[in-house]
N, C-alpha and C positions, 0 to 999 in steps of 0.2 A: 712491278708488273709492266709488261711490255704493252704499248698501245698499238692499235691496228695499223696506224699510218707508218710507224717504224717497221713493223713486220712486213708491210707491203713494200717499203723501200728495199729491205733486205732481199726479198724474193725477186723484185724487179732487177736489182743489181746482179744477182746470181744469174738470172736468165740472160740479161744483156751481155754479161761477161762470158757466157757459155760455160759456166762451171757445172760439172756433173753433180748429181745428187751425192754420189760417193765422196767426191772431193770436198763438197760443201760440208757434209757431216764430219769428215775428218778434220776440217778446219775448225768447226765448232768444238769438237772434242779436244783437239790439240791446244787451241788458244784459250778456251773458256771452260773446259771440262763439263760441257752440257751436250745433250743429244738433240735438242731442238732450239731454234731461235726464240721460241716462246719463253724459254727459261733464262734468257739473258737479262742481266740488270741494265738499267738505263745507260750507265757509263760504258758497259760492254757493247751496247748497240752502237755508240759513237765510235768506239775502237773498230768494230767490225765494218761499219760503213766507211771509215777512213782507210781500212785495208783494201776495200773495194775501190776506193778512189785512187789509191796508190797503184792499183792494177789497171787504171785507166777509165774506170766508170765515172760518169758525171751525171748527177741527178738532173732531170728536166726542170727548168724554171717553172714555177707556178704562174699560171695566168688567171688564177682565181680572182673573181671580182667580189668585193665585199661591200656591204651597205653600212655606212657610218650611222651614228646616232641621228644625224640630221636627215637621213634618208638618201643622201647623195651617194652615187656609186663612186668608189675609189679603187684603184688597182692595189696590188700587193704592197703591204706596208713594210716589207722586209728589205727596205732600201734606205740608205742614208747618203745624202749628197754632202761630200766634204768640200768646203770652200778652200781656195788657195790661201795659204798663210804660213806662219812659222810653225804651226803645230800639225799641218795637214799630213805630213809623212807619218808622224807618230799615230795620228788618228786612223789613217788607212791601215797601218800595221795592226792596231788594236782590232779594227773591224775584220781583218783577215784572220787573226787568231780566234776571234769570237765565232766567225763563220766556220772555221776549221773544226771547232769544238761542237758545231751543230746547234748552237744556241739561237734562240729567236731574238731579233733586234729589240722587240718590246721589253725583253728582260734587261737588255743593256741600258735602255732609258730608265727603267725602274731602279736598276743598281745605281746609276748616276744620281738619281733623285735622292735615294736613301743614303748613299755613302758620301756624296759630295755636295748635296743640296743644289743640284743643277737639273733642270727639267728634262733636257734632252742631251744625248751624248755629244752631238755636234757642237753644242755650246760649251763643252768642257775644254777649257784652255789653260788651266793651271798646270805648269810643268810637273809639279810634284804629284798631282792627282793622276795625270797621264802616266807618269812613271809607276805609280802604285798599280794601275790597271794593267800595264804591260807586264810588270813583274808577276802579278797574280796569274794572268792568262798564260804566260810562258810556262809557269810551273804546272798549271793544269794540263797544258799540252804535253809536257814531258811525262806527267803522271799517267796519261792514257796512251803514250807511245806515238805522239805526233811531233814531228820535227818543227820547232817554233821558229827556225831561222828563215828569214825571207829569202826567196830565190834570187 
């Protein structure tokens, strides 16, 4: 089931790109065999949004302010600072793949905790673990039609 935020992104992208209703419906039918974006599966939403990105659409960055457990205000948590070092290039590549798939960074931290027993992604330094992540994310990108090669 599609969530409202994804549906809103699709319609904002359609409007900002100037895609006509007819062209939009043709795109949905041609690529996904559906008549409405409401009928898209979550992975199809990612593919459609990536098609819009390929046409030049860029989603606006969220400036939402969140309140943490302690009550302090903090800005968007969907950012990870990569420190310079021997693994920085590979970590940035993983983040680029992760973002191109439309995944939330909190899920990356959760995956690192579960799969590699490391609390946060930026603390993942083992070459083999980084290789495992790159390999998996590259395959996921190819499965949904995203070019995983860095520009």
